[in-house]
N, C-alpha and C positions, 0 to 999 in steps of 0.2 A: 576496492573499498567494500567492506561488509556493512550492510544496512538492514533495517527492519527489525524483526523480533529477536533475532540472534544478537545483533549489535546492541539493542536496548537491554537485553538480558545481561550481556557482558558489562554494561554500565550500571547495573543495579535495578532496572525496572523489569522484573521477570514477566515474561509472556512467551507463549509458544503458539505459532500458527502453522507448524509443520512445513515451513518453507524457509529457505535461505535466499536472500537477495544479494547478488554481487554486482556492483557497478564497476566496470573496468574500461581501461583505455588499451584495448588489445590490438594485436597485429594478426594477420592471417596465420603466421607461424605459431603464435601463442594460442590462438583459437584451436588450431589443429592439434597442438600438444594437449590442451585441455580436453578436447573431445576424445583423444586417444586414451587419456587417463580415466575417462568415464565409461569405458567399455566394460560390459558385464552381462551376465545372463538376464538379470532382471532390471537393468538400467535402460531407460527409454529416452531417446531424443532423435531428432531428424537433422543430420549433418547439413543437408541442403538448406533447410530452413535457417539453421544457425549461420551459415555463410551468407545467405540473403539478408538476414537481420543485421549481420556485421556491416554489410555494404550500406545499409540504410540507417545505421545507428539505432536499431530497434532493440528487441529482446527476444529470447527464446527460453524454453524450459528443459531441464533434465529431471526425470522422475525416477526415483529408486522404488521399484515395485515391492521389494521385500520389506521396506520400512514405511512406505507411503510418503517419504519426504520428497519435496520438490525444490529444485534450485532454479531461481529465476536469474538468468544471466542478462544483464542490462549493459548495452554498449554506450559509453559516454558520448554525448552529443558534441559536435565540434563548436560549441558556443558555451558561454557562461550559464550556470544554472539560474533559472528565473522562477521565483515563487509566483504562482498565479495570483491575480488581483482578487480582492473581495468585492469589487464593484459589481453590483447587480446579482450577487450570489443568492440573494433571497428569491430570485426569479428562476433559479436553475435546478430546482428540485426534480425528482425526489432525491433524498440524501441517504448516506450509509452504504455499506458494501453491497447490500441487497436491494437498495432503493426502497427501504421499508419505512422511512421517515419522510413525511410530506412537506415539512417546513423547518426552518432553523430552530424554532422554539421546541419542536419535537426532538431535535438532535441534542440541544442543550439540556432539556429535561431528562433525556436518557443519561447524559453525563452526570446530572445531579444525583441520579440513583446509582452512580458508579457503574454504568453499563447495563445492558440487558441481561437478565438471567437466562440460562440455557433453555429453560422450558417456555420462555416467551415466544409466541408464534412469529414475532418480528425478528428474532435472533437469527443471524446468519453467521456461521463459523464459531470460533472460540470466544467465550466471554472474557473480557479483559478488565479485571477489577482494579487495575492500577491507575485508571484514569482519574484526572482531577475532578472534584465535584464543584458545583456552582450553587450559590444561594439564589433564591427566587428573584431578588432584586437585581442580581447580576444577569440573570437570564433575560429579564425584561429590557435592561439597558443594552445588552448585546444585540438582541433582536431589533430594537429600535435603531441601533447603529447600522445593522445590516440592511435595514429597509429604507435607509436614507437615500433619497433619489440621487442619481448620477448628476453631477453638476453640468450645466449646459456650457459648452465652450464659447 
């Protein structure tokens, strides 16, 4: 299964992060075949790491040095996908890829401006201008929701 920026671009939300994420339900045979197809002078990966990550259902990278593209190969877990809970998320900062936003309001305010501009010192990676924007009233409502205390059992 192809996921992340390449998949979203295929579905009409153009963005590029110079990586391709592949989630797969592989076998040792298909992993060896994949690694064999990735051989090249400027292609970098560690076959031992790939096999170890396969065993623990983790992930590894293949990097093409000539183009600077990276493939993240993610092995499917032997369980159903579970979206993380939002409970107590307001207490788990900092947020963002580089940990540059200290609280949920900062994250939502960044989206309100359609992302950080590339010259912003807090910007890490590619600016993604496709994100949805929020009105100020929506930001306050979402922050209040995220700060709602966890119910006592």
